[in-house]
C-alpha positions as CSV (number, residue, x, y, z in Angstrom):
1,M,24.9,-19.8,-20.3
2,L,27.0,-21.5,-17.4
3,T,30.0,-19.4,-17.0
4,R,33.2,-19.8,-15.0
5,A,32.1,-18.1,-11.8
6,W,28.6,-20.1,-12.1
7,L,30.5,-23.5,-12.2
8,R,32.6,-21.8,-9.4
9,W,29.6,-22.2,-7.6
10,L,27.4,-24.7,-8.9
11,P,27.5,-26.7,-5.4
12,A,25.3,-23.4,-4.2
13,V,23.0,-23.6,-7.0
14,A,22.7,-27.2,-7.9
15,V,19.5,-27.6,-5.9
16,P,16.5,-24.9,-6.5
17,A,17.0,-21.6,-4.6
18,V,14.0,-20.2,-3.1
19,I,15.6,-18.0,-0.8
20,A,19.8,-17.8,-0.2
21,A,19.4,-20.7,2.1
22,G,19.9,-31.0,7.6
23,A,22.4,-32.1,9.1
24,V,25.8,-32.4,7.3
25,I,25.8,-36.6,5.7
26,I,28.9,-38.4,7.0
27,P,31.4,-37.8,4.1
28,M,30.9,-34.8,4.2
29,Q,32.1,-33.7,7.7
30,A,34.9,-32.1,8.8
31,G,37.5,-34.4,9.6
32,A,41.2,-33.7,12.5
33,A,42.1,-29.6,12.3
34,V,43.4,-28.7,9.1
35,N,46.8,-27.3,9.5
36,L,47.0,-24.8,6.1
37,P,48.7,-21.2,5.3
38,A,47.1,-18.4,7.4
39,K,45.0,-15.7,5.4
40,T,42.6,-13.0,6.0
41,P,39.1,-13.2,4.6
42,S,40.4,-10.9,1.8
43,E,43.0,-12.9,0.5
44,V,40.0,-16.4,0.8
45,L,37.9,-14.0,-1.3
46,A,40.6,-13.3,-4.1
47,L,41.5,-17.1,-3.8
48,V,37.9,-17.6,-4.8
49,A,37.7,-15.2,-7.5
50,S,41.1,-15.6,-8.8
51,S,39.8,-19.6,-9.5
52,K,39.6,-21.1,-13.0
53,V,38.5,-24.8,-12.4
54,D,35.6,-25.5,-15.4
55,T,36.7,-29.2,-15.6
56,F,35.9,-31.7,-12.9
57,S,32.9,-34.5,-11.7
58,G,32.0,-35.4,-8.4
59,T,29.3,-36.1,-6.1
60,V,27.2,-33.3,-4.6
61,E,24.8,-34.1,-1.5
62,Q,22.1,-31.4,-0.3
63,T,20.3,-32.4,3.1
64,S,17.5,-30.0,4.5
65,N,16.1,-28.9,8.1
66,L,13.8,-26.4,7.4
67,G,11.2,-27.5,10.2
68,L,8.5,-28.2,7.2
69,P,6.4,-31.2,7.9
70,Q,7.2,-34.3,6.3
71,L,4.7,-34.6,3.0
72,P,2.4,-37.3,2.0
73,T,3.2,-40.4,0.2
74,T,0.0,-41.3,-0.3
75,G,-3.3,-39.7,-0.4
76,P,-4.4,-36.1,-2.6
77,G,-1.4,-34.1,-3.3
78,S,1.3,-36.6,-2.6
79,N,1.7,-36.7,-6.6
80,S,1.5,-33.0,-7.1
81,S,4.4,-30.9,-8.8
82,D,4.2,-28.9,-6.0
83,A,4.7,-31.9,-3.5
84,A,7.7,-32.7,-6.0
85,I,9.2,-28.9,-5.1
86,L,8.5,-28.8,-1.5
87,D,10.1,-32.6,-1.9
88,L,13.2,-30.9,-2.5
89,L,13.4,-28.8,0.4
90,T,12.5,-32.1,2.8
91,A,14.6,-34.5,2.0
92,S,17.8,-35.2,1.1
93,H,19.2,-35.1,-2.4
94,T,22.4,-36.6,-4.1
95,A,23.3,-35.5,-7.2
96,R,26.4,-36.7,-9.9
97,V,27.5,-33.2,-11.7
98,Y,30.2,-33.0,-14.3
99,A,32.1,-30.3,-16.1
100,D,34.1,-29.6,-18.9
101,G,34.6,-25.6,-19.7
102,P,31.7,-23.5,-19.7
103,T,29.6,-25.3,-22.6
104,K,29.5,-28.7,-21.5
105,Q,27.6,-30.0,-18.0
106,R,25.6,-32.5,-17.0
107,V,23.8,-33.3,-13.4
108,Q,21.9,-36.2,-12.4
109,V,19.6,-36.3,-9.3
110,L,19.7,-39.5,-8.1
111,D,16.1,-40.2,-6.8
112,S,14.4,-42.9,-5.2
113,L,14.4,-45.7,-8.0
114,A,14.3,-42.7,-10.4
115,E,17.0,-40.5,-12.0
116,R,16.6,-36.7,-13.1
117,D,19.4,-35.6,-16.1
118,A,20.3,-31.8,-17.6
119,V,22.8,-32.0,-20.2
120,R,24.0,-29.2,-21.8
121,N,26.5,-29.9,-25.1
122,G,27.2,-26.5,-26.6
123,T,23.8,-25.6,-28.5
124,D,22.1,-28.9,-27.5
125,A,20.4,-29.2,-24.0
126,W,18.2,-32.2,-22.9
127,L,16.1,-32.3,-19.6
128,Y,14.8,-36.3,-18.8
129,S,13.0,-37.3,-16.2
130,S,13.2,-41.5,-15.5
131,K,9.7,-41.3,-13.3
132,D,7.1,-39.9,-16.0
133,K,9.3,-40.9,-19.0
134,T,9.7,-37.5,-20.3
135,A,12.4,-35.5,-22.5
136,T,12.8,-32.0,-23.6
137,H,15.5,-31.3,-26.0
138,I,16.2,-27.5,-26.4
139,T,17.9,-25.9,-28.9
140,L,20.2,-22.8,-27.2
141,P,20.9,-19.7,-29.2
142,S,23.8,-20.4,-31.5
143,K,26.0,-17.5,-30.2
144,S,25.8,-18.9,-26.8
145,A,28.4,-22.0,-27.6
146,S,31.2,-19.7,-27.5
147,E,30.3,-16.2,-27.1
148,Q,31.8,-15.1,-23.6
149,I,30.6,-11.8,-22.4
150,A,34.1,-9.3,-21.5
151,P,33.2,-6.6,-18.6
152,D,34.5,-3.2,-19.8
153,H,37.5,-3.8,-16.7
154,I,39.1,-6.7,-15.8
155,L,39.3,-6.8,-12.1
156,T,42.3,-8.8,-10.1
157,P,41.0,-11.2,-7.9
158,A,42.2,-9.2,-4.9
159,E,40.2,-5.8,-6.0
160,L,37.2,-7.9,-6.6
161,A,37.3,-9.2,-3.1
162,D,37.9,-5.7,-1.9
163,Q,34.7,-4.7,-3.7
164,L,32.8,-7.7,-2.5
165,L,34.1,-6.7,1.0
166,A,32.9,-3.0,0.7
167,K,29.4,-4.3,-0.4
168,V,28.6,-6.3,2.6
169,A,30.1,-5.0,5.3
170,P,27.3,-2.9,6.0
171,T,25.2,-5.7,6.6
172,T,27.4,-8.6,7.4
173,T,30.7,-9.9,9.5
174,V,33.0,-11.6,7.1
175,T,35.2,-13.8,8.7
176,L,37.4,-17.3,8.7
177,G,36.1,-20.3,10.8
178,D,38.5,-23.0,11.3
179,N,40.1,-25.0,8.6
180,Q,38.6,-28.5,7.1
181,S,38.7,-31.2,5.1
182,V,35.8,-31.5,2.5
183,A,35.6,-34.4,0.1
184,G,39.4,-34.9,0.5
185,R,40.4,-31.8,0.2
186,N,42.0,-29.0,2.5
187,A,39.7,-26.4,2.8
188,Y,39.4,-22.2,4.6
189,E,36.0,-21.7,5.8
190,L,34.4,-18.2,5.0
191,V,31.9,-17.2,7.4
192,L,29.3,-14.4,6.9
193,T,27.5,-13.6,9.8
194,P,24.4,-11.4,9.5
195,N,24.8,-7.5,11.5
196,A,20.9,-7.5,11.6
197,S,18.9,-9.6,14.5
198,S,16.1,-9.8,13.5
199,T,16.8,-12.1,10.7
200,L,16.1,-15.8,10.4
201,V,19.7,-16.6,9.2
202,G,22.4,-17.2,12.0
203,S,25.5,-17.5,9.4
204,V,26.8,-19.0,5.8
205,A,29.5,-20.6,5.9
206,I,31.2,-21.5,2.6
207,A,34.0,-24.3,2.4
208,V,37.1,-23.2,0.0
209,D,39.4,-25.4,-1.9
210,S,42.8,-24.3,-0.3
211,E,44.4,-25.2,-3.6
212,T,41.9,-24.3,-6.4
213,G,39.6,-21.5,-4.6
214,L,36.5,-23.6,-6.0
215,P,33.9,-23.4,-2.8
216,L,33.2,-27.0,-2.2
217,Q,30.1,-26.5,0.7
218,V,27.9,-24.4,1.8
219,V,26.4,-24.3,5.1
220,V,23.4,-22.2,6.3
221,D,22.6,-21.9,10.0
222,A,18.9,-20.3,11.1
223,R,19.3,-18.5,14.2
224,G,18.2,-20.5,17.7
225,Q,18.6,-24.0,15.5
226,H,21.3,-26.4,16.6
227,D,21.7,-28.4,13.2
228,P,21.9,-26.9,10.3
229,A,19.3,-25.6,8.0
230,F,20.5,-26.1,4.8
231,T,23.7,-28.2,3.4
232,V,25.1,-28.6,0.1
233,G,28.2,-29.6,-0.9
234,F,30.6,-31.9,-2.6
235,S,31.0,-35.5,-0.8
236,S,33.4,-36.3,-4.1
237,L,35.2,-34.5,-6.3
238,D,37.7,-35.2,-9.3
239,L,39.1,-32.2,-10.8
240,G,40.0,-34.6,-13.9
241,T,38.4,-34.0,-17.4
242,P,34.8,-36.0,-17.8
243,A,34.9,-38.3,-20.5
244,A,33.1,-36.7,-23.9
245,S,30.4,-39.5,-24.0
246,L,28.6,-37.8,-20.7
247,F,27.7,-34.6,-22.6
248,T,25.5,-36.4,-25.2
249,F,22.5,-37.8,-24.3
250,T,19.8,-39.9,-26.2
251,P,16.6,-40.2,-25.0
252,P,15.2,-43.9,-24.2
253,S,12.6,-45.2,-26.9
254,D,9.7,-45.3,-24.3
255,A,10.6,-41.7,-23.5
256,T,8.3,-38.9,-24.7
257,V,10.3,-36.0,-26.6
258,K,9.1,-32.6,-26.9
259,Q,11.3,-29.9,-28.5
260,Q,11.7,-26.6,-26.9
261,S,13.8,-23.0,-28.5
262,L,14.6,-20.3,-26.8
263,P,15.0,-16.6,-28.0
264,T,18.0,-15.9,-29.6
265,S,17.9,-12.2,-27.9
266,P,17.6,-11.6,-24.2
267,G,13.8,-11.4,-23.9
268,A,12.6,-11.8,-27.1
269,G,9.5,-12.6,-27.1
270,T,9.2,-11.8,-23.5
271,Q,8.5,-8.1,-23.5
272,K,5.1,-7.8,-23.6
273,Q,4.2,-10.4,-21.1
274,E,6.7,-9.2,-18.6
275,S,5.4,-5.7,-18.8
276,S,2.4,-7.0,-17.0
277,H,3.6,-8.2,-14.2
278,P,3.8,-6.6,-10.8
279,K,7.0,-5.4,-9.9
280,P,8.1,-6.3,-6.5
281,T,8.9,-3.3,-3.9
282,I,11.6,-3.8,-1.0
283,T,11.2,-2.5,2.4
284,G,14.7,-2.2,4.4
285,S,17.8,-3.8,2.8
286,G,20.2,-6.8,3.8
287,W,19.3,-9.4,5.8
288,D,16.3,-8.7,7.3
289,A,14.7,-6.9,3.7
290,V,10.9,-7.8,3.1
291,V,10.1,-8.2,-0.5
292,E,6.3,-7.6,-1.3
293,M,4.4,-8.2,-4.5
294,N,0.5,-7.5,-5.2
295,V,-1.1,-10.8,-6.7
296,G,-4.7,-9.6,-6.9
297,S,-5.9,-12.6,-5.3
298,V,-4.7,-16.1,-4.9
299,P,-5.7,-18.7,-7.6
300,A,-7.9,-20.9,-6.3
301,S,-6.6,-24.0,-8.3
302,V,-3.9,-23.0,-4.8
303,T,-6.1,-22.7,-2.3
304,A,-7.6,-25.9,-3.1
305,N,-4.6,-27.7,-3.0
306,P,-4.4,-29.7,0.1
307,L,-0.7,-28.7,0.6
308,Y,-1.9,-25.0,1.0
309,G,-3.8,-25.9,3.9
310,E,-1.2,-28.2,5.8
311,L,2.0,-25.6,5.1
312,T,0.0,-22.3,6.2
313,T,-1.4,-20.9,9.4
314,P,-4.3,-18.8,9.3
315,V,-3.1,-15.1,10.2
316,A,-5.1,-12.0,11.4
317,G,-5.7,-10.8,7.7
318,G,-4.5,-13.4,5.8
319,R,-2.0,-17.0,6.1
320,S,1.5,-17.4,6.8
321,F,4.2,-19.8,5.6
322,S,7.3,-20.2,7.7
323,T,10.7,-22.2,8.0
324,S,13.5,-21.8,10.1
325,L,15.2,-19.6,7.4
326,V,11.9,-18.2,4.8
327,S,8.6,-16.6,5.7
328,V,5.6,-16.1,3.6
329,L,2.9,-14.1,4.6
330,I,-0.3,-14.2,2.1
331,T,-2.8,-11.1,2.8
332,D,-6.6,-11.7,2.1
333,D,-5.9,-8.1,-0.4
334,G,-3.9,-10.2,-2.5
335,R,-0.8,-9.5,-1.3
336,V,2.4,-11.3,-1.1
337,F,5.4,-10.5,1.5
338,A,8.2,-12.6,2.1
339,G,11.8,-12.4,3.7
340,S,14.1,-14.5,5.9
341,V,12.8,-12.7,9.1
342,P,9.7,-13.8,11.3
343,V,6.3,-13.5,10.5
344,S,5.6,-10.6,12.7
345,R,7.9,-8.7,10.5
346,L,6.1,-9.6,7.8
347,E,3.1,-8.7,9.5
348,A,4.2,-5.2,10.8
349,V,5.5,-4.7,7.0
350,A,2.2,-5.3,5.7
351,A,0.2,-3.2,8.1
352,Q,1.9,0.1,7.3
């Protein structure tokens, strides 16, 4: 269920996230210097926390420069679902987004000669792909249409900002960059810089709308890389209420329609399945933490995929996969290590 907090961070989650993770396209480039009233990082965080924007429409642009090879357009694996996922991390993408409160949203991802839609209107949700002409209708639990979960204690924006700063202070330096213009709106730039020197992440910059507190753009820089590794943000934005018709979806007559219902309560029908999943262990904390999962063995369906051999590199005791922001180590004895650190750190943790 989407909440106001989710909507405030829509630009950061409008694309699949592997790890908190390209050059910025021209419409999103910061323009001339913007004059805004001086604020502290805590005051900008408080501005975000007090944001009440839940109706808008706009265009979101995402670019990636993770150091991954361009995927083949023909040949084995070029049409696989794995290739489609990796395409989200190697190519630029554009999406139209619409929101009218916590229960009406629409995201249209505009692919080359195709479109993918996710539409929610109350308890009705649709997922549609024009490429393979499939539509999935999901019925959400009825109480999700209006029920809001209230915390035991309502924090003021200033209190929330202070708590956030206190939590990130041991691992992160929070500063303000140069004021900028994003999607035609003046914004403060909140910069998060990891204190750990062993992480691949150089910094994360968040452009915050100076009037509404809505985050407009997120830029993730990799350590030692000139261009941003990952950028997502608005290139256009309208804070008016979108037309109601945008949240009504009727699948095309030639689409294959599937019906799906979600459990009526959190975890319903999934407890048995989840209990059998291996639990991850974490070594370290903060930006250079390493997550370990014991999967037993890598499925043959994965190792036989041509993309597996193309994207991974043989190392002592297994294979590794690395980008400018994330590294993954898959050992021969069935363990998987991942983190925003070099492969060498993953190997050191695996050897412990």
